[in-house]
N, CA, C and O atoms as a GROMACS GRO file, in nm:
protein
  408
    1MET      N    1   1.752  -0.801   2.301
    1MET     CA    2   1.772  -0.804   2.175
    1MET      C    3   1.657  -0.810   2.067
    1MET      O    4   1.578  -0.904   2.065
    2THR      N    5   1.652  -0.717   1.986
    2THR     CA    6   1.514  -0.719   1.912
    2THR      C    7   1.547  -0.796   1.759
    2THR      O    8   1.650  -0.780   1.692
    3SER      N    9   1.448  -0.870   1.731
    3SER     CA   10   1.474  -0.923   1.594
    3SER      C   11   1.404  -0.837   1.478
    3SER      O   12   1.293  -0.783   1.490
    4LYS      N   13   1.472  -0.833   1.381
    4LYS     CA   14   1.424  -0.771   1.268
    4LYS      C   15   1.311  -0.850   1.203
    4LYS      O   16   1.327  -0.971   1.185
    5VAL      N   17   1.202  -0.793   1.168
    5VAL     CA   18   1.082  -0.872   1.096
    5VAL      C   19   1.109  -0.837   0.941
    5VAL      O   20   1.157  -0.728   0.908
    6LYS      N   21   1.079  -0.926   0.861
    6LYS     CA   22   1.083  -0.906   0.721
    6LYS      C   23   0.938  -0.855   0.676
    6LYS      O   24   0.836  -0.914   0.709
    7ILE      N   25   0.941  -0.739   0.596
    7ILE     CA   26   0.817  -0.657   0.553
    7ILE      C   27   0.847  -0.659   0.407
    7ILE      O   28   0.936  -0.581   0.371
    8ALA      N   29   0.793  -0.729   0.320
    8ALA     CA   30   0.800  -0.706   0.171
    8ALA      C   31   0.750  -0.578   0.122
    8ALA      O   32   0.649  -0.528   0.171
    9HIS      N   33   0.828  -0.515   0.010
    9HIS     CA   34   0.785  -0.398  -0.056
    9HIS      C   35   0.698  -0.416  -0.170
    9HIS      O   36   0.666  -0.532  -0.201
   10GLY      N   37   0.654  -0.314  -0.240
   10GLY     CA   38   0.584  -0.317  -0.362
   10GLY      C   39   0.698  -0.338  -0.468
   10GLY      O   40   0.817  -0.355  -0.441
   11ILE      N   41   0.642  -0.335  -0.596
   11ILE     CA   42   0.733  -0.333  -0.712
   11ILE      C   43   0.783  -0.189  -0.732
   11ILE      O   44   0.891  -0.187  -0.791
   12LEU      N   45   0.739  -0.081  -0.702
   12LEU     CA   46   0.782   0.047  -0.724
   12LEU      C   47   0.789   0.123  -0.584
   12LEU      O   48   0.872   0.211  -0.559
   13HIS      N   49   0.701   0.082  -0.503
   13HIS     CA   50   0.677   0.168  -0.378
   13HIS      C   51   0.750   0.080  -0.252
   13HIS      O   52   0.740  -0.042  -0.237
   14GLU      N   53   0.830   0.178  -0.162
   14GLU     CA   54   0.889   0.099  -0.055
   14GLU      C   55   0.761   0.108   0.067
   14GLU      O   56   0.671   0.190   0.049
   15VAL      N   57   0.760   0.041   0.160
   15VAL     CA   58   0.668   0.042   0.269
   15VAL      C   59   0.691   0.170   0.353
   15VAL      O   60   0.795   0.186   0.418
   16PRO      N   61   0.599   0.252   0.349
   16PRO     CA   62   0.614   0.385   0.438
   16PRO      C   63   0.603   0.345   0.584
   16PRO      O   64   0.566   0.235   0.626
   17ALA      N   65   0.641   0.447   0.653
   17ALA     CA   66   0.668   0.419   0.811
   17ALA      C   67   0.521   0.388   0.864
   17ALA      O   68   0.512   0.294   0.942
   18ASN      N   69   0.419   0.451   0.835
   18ASN     CA   70   0.282   0.419   0.902
   18ASN      C   71   0.245   0.274   0.871
   18ASN      O   72   0.193   0.208   0.961
   19ILE      N   73   0.266   0.222   0.756
   19ILE     CA   74   0.236   0.093   0.722
   19ILE      C   75   0.319  -0.006   0.788
   19ILE      O   76   0.274  -0.107   0.843
   20HIS      N   77   0.449   0.027   0.781
   20HIS     CA   78   0.551  -0.052   0.826
   20HIS      C   79   0.520  -0.074   0.991
   20HIS      O   80   0.520  -0.185   1.042
   21GLU      N   81   0.496   0.036   1.056
   21GLU     CA   82   0.473   0.023   1.207
   21GLU      C   83   0.365  -0.072   1.235
   21GLU      O   84   0.378  -0.153   1.326
   22ILE      N   85   0.254  -0.067   1.159
   22ILE     CA   86   0.135  -0.164   1.181
   22ILE      C   87   0.185  -0.309   1.149
   22ILE      O   88   0.165  -0.403   1.227
   23LEU      N   89   0.250  -0.320   1.031
   23LEU     CA   90   0.288  -0.453   1.008
   23LEU      C   91   0.380  -0.508   1.097
   23LEU      O   92   0.368  -0.626   1.131
   24ALA      N   93   0.480  -0.431   1.144
   24ALA     CA   94   0.584  -0.484   1.238
   24ALA      C   95   0.506  -0.539   1.372
   24ALA      O   96   0.556  -0.637   1.430
   25THR      N   97   0.390  -0.483   1.422
   25THR     CA   98   0.337  -0.510   1.538
   25THR      C   99   0.223  -0.612   1.534
   25THR      O  100   0.167  -0.652   1.636
   26ASP      N  101   0.192  -0.652   1.417
   26ASP     CA  102   0.072  -0.738   1.388
   26ASP      C  103   0.132  -0.876   1.309
   26ASP      O  104   0.138  -0.864   1.187
   27SER      N  105   0.168  -0.976   1.354
   27SER     CA  106   0.222  -1.080   1.282
   27SER      C  107   0.125  -1.152   1.187
   27SER      O  108   0.168  -1.195   1.081
   28LEU      N  109   0.001  -1.167   1.220
   28LEU     CA  110  -0.079  -1.224   1.124
   28LEU      C  111  -0.097  -1.126   1.010
   28LEU      O  112  -0.084  -1.169   0.895
   29LEU      N  113  -0.123  -1.006   1.029
   29LEU     CA  114  -0.135  -0.914   0.919
   29LEU      C  115  -0.008  -0.909   0.833
   29LEU      O  116  -0.015  -0.905   0.710
   30ARG      N  117   0.101  -0.908   0.895
   30ARG     CA  118   0.237  -0.912   0.838
   30ARG      C  119   0.272  -1.039   0.747
   30ARG      O  120   0.336  -1.031   0.642
   31ASP      N  121   0.222  -1.157   0.801
   31ASP     CA  122   0.229  -1.284   0.717
   31ASP      C  123   0.150  -1.268   0.595
   31ASP      O  124   0.196  -1.285   0.483
   32THR      N  125   0.014  -1.230   0.621
   32THR     CA  126  -0.062  -1.205   0.494
   32THR      C  127  -0.014  -1.106   0.390
   32THR      O  128  -0.025  -1.121   0.268
   33TRP      N  129   0.042  -1.000   0.455
   33TRP     CA  130   0.098  -0.884   0.354
   33TRP      C  131   0.201  -0.955   0.284
   33TRP      O  132   0.195  -0.954   0.161
   34ASN      N  133   0.307  -1.026   0.348
   34ASN     CA  134   0.414  -1.086   0.279
   34ASN      C  135   0.374  -1.208   0.176
   34ASN      O  136   0.452  -1.244   0.089
   35SER      N  137   0.266  -1.256   0.190
   35SER     CA  138   0.216  -1.350   0.093
   35SER      C  139   0.152  -1.288  -0.027
   35SER      O  140   0.134  -1.359  -0.126
   36LEU      N  141   0.114  -1.150  -0.027
   36LEU     CA  142   0.068  -1.095  -0.137
   36LEU      C  143   0.186  -1.082  -0.250
   36LEU      O  144   0.305  -1.086  -0.222
   37THR      N  145   0.137  -1.066  -0.370
   37THR     CA  146   0.246  -1.049  -0.475
   37THR      C  147   0.302  -0.904  -0.467
   37THR      O  148   0.238  -0.822  -0.401
   38ALA      N  149   0.412  -0.868  -0.526
   38ALA     CA  150   0.469  -0.738  -0.522
   38ALA      C  151   0.380  -0.642  -0.574
   38ALA      O  152   0.369  -0.530  -0.525
   39ILE      N  153   0.308  -0.685  -0.684
   39ILE     CA  154   0.211  -0.586  -0.746
   39ILE      C  155   0.084  -0.556  -0.653
   39ILE      O  156   0.032  -0.444  -0.645
   40GLN      N  157   0.046  -0.652  -0.594
   40GLN     CA  158  -0.064  -0.628  -0.490
   40GLN      C  159  -0.030  -0.548  -0.369
   40GLN      O  160  -0.113  -0.473  -0.318
   41ARG      N  161   0.093  -0.564  -0.322
   41ARG     CA  162   0.158  -0.489  -0.221
   41ARG      C  163   0.151  -0.350  -0.272
   41ARG      O  164   0.096  -0.265  -0.203
   42ASN      N  165   0.202  -0.320  -0.388
   42ASN     CA  166   0.234  -0.202  -0.442
   42ASN      C  167   0.109  -0.126  -0.450
   42ASN      O  168   0.110  -0.006  -0.420
   43GLU      N  169  -0.007  -0.188  -0.490
   43GLU     CA  170  -0.144  -0.130  -0.507
   43GLU      C  171  -0.190  -0.064  -0.373
   43GLU      O  172  -0.236   0.050  -0.363
   44TRP      N  173  -0.169  -0.161  -0.266
   44TRP     CA  174  -0.209  -0.113  -0.134
   44TRP      C  175  -0.116   0.008  -0.080
   44TRP      O  176  -0.168   0.099  -0.016
   45ILE      N  177   0.009   0.008  -0.104
   45ILE     CA  178   0.088   0.132  -0.059
   45ILE      C  179   0.056   0.256  -0.129
   45ILE      O  180   0.050   0.363  -0.069
   46CYS      N  181   0.034   0.243  -0.262
   46CYS     CA  182  -0.002   0.364  -0.345
   46CYS      C  183  -0.150   0.421  -0.293
   46CYS      O  184  -0.172   0.540  -0.272
   47TRP      N  185  -0.240   0.324  -0.279
   47TRP     CA  186  -0.377   0.364  -0.244
   47TRP      C  187  -0.375   0.435  -0.123
   47TRP      O  188  -0.433   0.543  -0.113
   48VAL      N  189  -0.304   0.374  -0.018
   48VAL     CA  190  -0.294   0.448   0.124
   48VAL      C  191  -0.214   0.570   0.114
   48VAL      O  192  -0.249   0.662   0.188
   49THR      N  193  -0.106   0.591   0.032
   49THR     CA  194  -0.020   0.720   0.035
   49THR      C  195  -0.066   0.811  -0.063
   49THR      O  196  -0.024   0.927  -0.055
   50MET      N  197  -0.147   0.782  -0.158
   50MET     CA  198  -0.178   0.885  -0.253
   50MET      C  199  -0.261   1.005  -0.219
   50MET      O  200  -0.232   1.114  -0.270
   51PRO      N  201  -0.372   0.990  -0.130
   51PRO     CA  202  -0.456   1.096  -0.093
   51PRO      C  203  -0.372   1.210  -0.030
   51PRO      O  204  -0.277   1.183   0.044
   52LYS      N  205  -0.406   1.330  -0.056
   52LYS     CA  206  -0.334   1.446  -0.004
   52LYS      C  207  -0.352   1.484   0.143
   52LYS      O  208  -0.265   1.531   0.216
   53LYS      N  209  -0.494   1.453   0.179
   53LYS     CA  210  -0.531   1.470   0.325
   53LYS      C  211  -0.485   1.375   0.416
   53LYS      O  212  -0.488   1.256   0.383
   54ALA      N  213  -0.440   1.410   0.532
   54ALA     CA  214  -0.382   1.317   0.618
   54ALA      C  215  -0.511   1.220   0.674
   54ALA      O  216  -0.496   1.100   0.699
   55GLN      N  217  -0.619   1.281   0.688
   55GLN     CA  218  -0.734   1.217   0.742
   55GLN      C  219  -0.774   1.112   0.650
   55GLN      O  220  -0.809   1.005   0.701
   56THR      N  221  -0.776   1.126   0.513
   56THR     CA  222  -0.811   1.030   0.397
   56THR      C  223  -0.707   0.925   0.418
   56THR      O  224  -0.746   0.809   0.428
   57GLN      N  225  -0.583   0.952   0.427
   57GLN     CA  226  -0.463   0.860   0.434
   57GLN      C  227  -0.496   0.760   0.558
   57GLN      O  228  -0.497   0.638   0.545
   58ALA      N  229  -0.521   0.820   0.668
   58ALA     CA  230  -0.546   0.744   0.796
   58ALA      C  231  -0.674   0.634   0.768
   58ALA      O  232  -0.672   0.517   0.806
   59ALA      N  233  -0.775   0.693   0.700
   59ALA     CA  234  -0.888   0.600   0.679
   59ALA      C  235  -0.857   0.494   0.585
   59ALA      O  236  -0.906   0.382   0.599
   60HIS      N  237  -0.776   0.526   0.488
   60HIS     CA  238  -0.723   0.408   0.387
   60HIS      C  239  -0.647   0.314   0.458
   60HIS      O  240  -0.660   0.195   0.430
   61LEU      N  241  -0.565   0.352   0.553
   61LEU     CA  242  -0.469   0.269   0.618
   61LEU      C  243  -0.561   0.183   0.707
   61LEU      O  244  -0.545   0.061   0.713
   62THR      N  245  -0.654   0.244   0.774
   62THR     CA  246  -0.754   0.146   0.869
   62THR      C  247  -0.827   0.041   0.772
   62THR      O  248  -0.835  -0.080   0.794
   63ARG      N  249  -0.873   0.102   0.670
   63ARG     CA  250  -0.940   0.000   0.571
   63ARG      C  251  -0.849  -0.106   0.525
   63ARG      O  252  -0.880  -0.225   0.529
   64MET      N  253  -0.724  -0.058   0.477
   64MET     CA  254  -0.640  -0.156   0.439
   64MET      C  255  -0.618  -0.277   0.531
   64MET      O  256  -0.617  -0.396   0.496
   65VAL      N  257  -0.602  -0.227   0.651
   65VAL     CA  258  -0.571  -0.346   0.764
   65VAL      C  259  -0.697  -0.444   0.758
   65VAL      O  260  -0.683  -0.564   0.734
   66VAL      N  261  -0.811  -0.388   0.780
   66VAL     CA  262  -0.920  -0.471   0.780
   66VAL      C  263  -0.953  -0.556   0.653
   66VAL      O  264  -0.999  -0.670   0.662
   67GLU      N  265  -0.930  -0.499   0.545
   67GLU     CA  266  -0.957  -0.568   0.422
   67GLU      C  267  -0.858  -0.681   0.403
   67GLU      O  268  -0.898  -0.792   0.367
   68ILE      N  269  -0.724  -0.653   0.428
   68ILE     CA  270  -0.629  -0.755   0.413
   68ILE      C  271  -0.650  -0.870   0.503
   68ILE      O  272  -0.633  -0.986   0.466
   69LYS      N  273  -0.689  -0.835   0.626
   69LYS     CA  274  -0.732  -0.952   0.733
   69LYS      C  275  -0.844  -1.022   0.674
   69LYS      O  276  -0.849  -1.144   0.694
   70GLU      N  277  -0.940  -0.966   0.600
   70GLU     CA  278  -1.060  -1.027   0.550
   70GLU      C  279  -1.012  -1.108   0.417
   70GLU      O  280  -1.093  -1.186   0.368
   71GLY      N  281  -0.888  -1.095   0.357
   71GLY     CA  282  -0.848  -1.178   0.265
   71GLY      C  283  -0.840  -1.107   0.126
   71GLY      O  284  -0.806  -1.175   0.029
   72LYS      N  285  -0.867  -0.984   0.110
   72LYS     CA  286  -0.871  -0.896   0.011
   72LYS      C  287  -0.725  -0.874  -0.042
   72LYS      O  288  -0.631  -0.853   0.035
   73LYS      N  289  -0.712  -0.879  -0.171
   73LYS     CA  290  -0.561  -0.884  -0.228
   73LYS      C  291  -0.531  -0.754  -0.274
   73LYS      O  292  -0.412  -0.730  -0.295
   74GLN      N  293  -0.633  -0.648  -0.297
   74GLN     CA  294  -0.601  -0.531  -0.339
   74GLN      C  295  -0.724  -0.422  -0.317
   74GLN      O  296  -0.836  -0.464  -0.291
   75PRO      N  297  -0.702  -0.311  -0.325
   75PRO     CA  298  -0.811  -0.204  -0.288
   75PRO      C  299  -0.933  -0.219  -0.382
   75PRO      O  300  -0.911  -0.230  -0.503
   76CYS      N  301  -1.058  -0.219  -0.336
   76CYS     CA  302  -1.161  -0.239  -0.421
   76CYS      C  303  -1.183  -0.101  -0.485
   76CYS      O  304  -1.166   0.003  -0.421
   77CYS      N  305  -1.224  -0.102  -0.620
   77CYS     CA  306  -1.266   0.015  -0.687
   77CYS      C  307  -1.152   0.119  -0.706
   77CYS      O  308  -1.174   0.240  -0.713
   78TRP      N  309  -1.028   0.066  -0.714
   78TRP     CA  310  -0.904   0.132  -0.742
   78TRP      C  311  -0.855   0.111  -0.886
   78TRP      O  312  -0.837  -0.003  -0.927
   79PRO      N  313  -0.835   0.213  -0.959
   79PRO     CA  314  -0.804   0.196  -1.101
   79PRO      C  315  -0.668   0.146  -1.102
   79PRO      O  316  -0.639   0.098  -1.212
   80GLY      N  317  -0.580   0.141  -1.018
   80GLY     CA  318  -0.450   0.098  -1.015
   80GLY      C  319  -0.345   0.201  -0.991
   80GLY      O  320  -0.383   0.317  -1.008
   81CYS      N  321  -0.221   0.183  -0.955
   81CYS     CA  322  -0.111   0.265  -0.934
   81CYS      C  323  -0.075   0.345  -1.059
   81CYS      O  324  -0.025   0.286  -1.155
   82PRO      N  325  -0.094   0.465  -1.063
   82PRO     CA  326  -0.066   0.553  -1.180
   82PRO      C  327   0.080   0.552  -1.201
   82PRO      O  328   0.123   0.586  -1.311
   83HIS      N  329   0.155   0.518  -1.110
   83HIS     CA  330   0.318   0.512  -1.116
   83HIS      C  331   0.364   0.387  -1.207
   83HIS      O  332   0.467   0.386  -1.274
   84ARG      N  333   0.278   0.288  -1.198
   84ARG     CA  334   0.323   0.168  -1.279
   84ARG      C  335   0.242   0.141  -1.396
   84ARG      O  336   0.286   0.071  -1.487
   85ASN      N  337   0.112   0.197  -1.398
   85ASN     CA  338   0.006   0.168  -1.501
   85ASN      C  339  -0.026   0.289  -1.579
   85ASN      O  340  -0.112   0.362  -1.531
   86PRO      N  341   0.024   0.320  -1.686
   86PRO     CA  342  -0.016   0.446  -1.759
   86PRO      C  343  -0.141   0.460  -1.779
   86PRO      O  344  -0.183   0.576  -1.780
   87ASN      N  345  -0.230   0.355  -1.800
   87ASN     CA  346  -0.360   0.355  -1.830
   87ASN      C  347  -0.459   0.410  -1.713
   87ASN      O  348  -0.567   0.465  -1.736
   88ALA      N  349  -0.404   0.386  -1.588
   88ALA     CA  350  -0.476   0.446  -1.472
   88ALA      C  351  -0.454   0.588  -1.460
   88ALA      O  352  -0.532   0.653  -1.391
   89LYS      N  353  -0.360   0.644  -1.517
   89LYS     CA  354  -0.342   0.798  -1.488
   89LYS      C  355  -0.466   0.880  -1.529
   89LYS      O  356  -0.489   0.987  -1.474
   90LYS      N  357  -0.552   0.828  -1.631
   90LYS     CA  358  -0.660   0.912  -1.678
   90LYS      C  359  -0.756   0.922  -1.551
   90LYS      O  360  -0.828   1.022  -1.545
   91TRP      N  361  -0.764   0.834  -1.456
   91TRP     CA  362  -0.855   0.830  -1.352
   91TRP      C  363  -0.810   0.954  -1.250
   91TRP      O  364  -0.896   1.002  -1.176
   92PHE      N  365  -0.697   0.996  -1.248
   92PHE     CA  366  -0.645   1.096  -1.151
   92PHE      C  367  -0.634   1.237  -1.209
   92PHE      O  368  -0.591   1.326  -1.135
   93GLY      N  369  -0.672   1.266  -1.340
   93GLY     CA  370  -0.675   1.403  -1.378
   93GLY      C  371  -0.548   1.449  -1.394
   93GLY      O  372  -0.466   1.384  -1.460
   94ASN      N  373  -0.517   1.561  -1.338
   94ASN     CA  374  -0.379   1.626  -1.352
   94ASN      C  375  -0.296   1.594  -1.232
   94ASN      O  376  -0.214   1.676  -1.192
   95TYR      N  377  -0.312   1.491  -1.180
   95TYR     CA  378  -0.222   1.425  -1.064
   95TYR      C  379  -0.086   1.436  -1.100
   95TYR      O  380  -0.045   1.369  -1.195
   96GLU      N  381   0.000   1.522  -1.032
   96GLU     CA  382   0.133   1.534  -1.060
   96GLU      C  383   0.217   1.473  -0.941
   96GLU      O  384   0.283   1.546  -0.866
   97HIS      N  385   0.213   1.343  -0.929
   97HIS     CA  386   0.289   1.263  -0.824
   97HIS      C  387   0.418   1.214  -0.877
   97HIS      O  388   0.419   1.150  -0.983
   98GLU      N  389   0.525   1.238  -0.814
   98GLU     CA  390   0.652   1.178  -0.864
   98GLU      C  391   0.650   1.048  -0.855
   98GLU      O  392   0.602   0.994  -0.756
   99ARG      N  393   0.702   0.978  -0.955
   99ARG     CA  394   0.722   0.836  -0.952
   99ARG      C  395   0.829   0.791  -0.852
   99ARG      O  396   0.932   0.858  -0.847
  100PRO      N  397   0.814   0.684  -0.771
  100PRO     CA  398   0.902   0.663  -0.665
  100PRO      C  399   1.038   0.625  -0.718
  100PRO      O  400   1.045   0.578  -0.831
  101LYS      N  401   1.152   0.644  -0.642
  101LYS     CA  402   1.271   0.609  -0.678
  101LYS      C  403   1.287   0.460  -0.660
  101LYS      O  404   1.245   0.406  -0.558
  102SER      N  405   1.346   0.392  -0.756
  102SER     CA  406   1.360   0.244  -0.735
  102SER      C  407   1.503   0.228  -0.688
  102SER      O  408   1.547   0.117  -0.661
   0.00000   0.00000   0.00000
């Protein structure tokens, strides 16, 4: 019998499969993740999923794991999720990313 682990989402973004898989297998990381605020989790999710290149997304995911374990609450030098913060959109030029469904 497998037990379901609780993995908290962001305020706009659901936890994608690649992040979910890592959190499901690392209890220390998962506990730290779940202790973040919904906005902080949202920023990490958006920061990892927003790059178009798979290689960049993978690098962001690796860095996210390291930095959360170091105690960081959100990505460094990130203007913020453009889906929730209209002021952050100016940093992304003509980025046309659909707002996630809530």
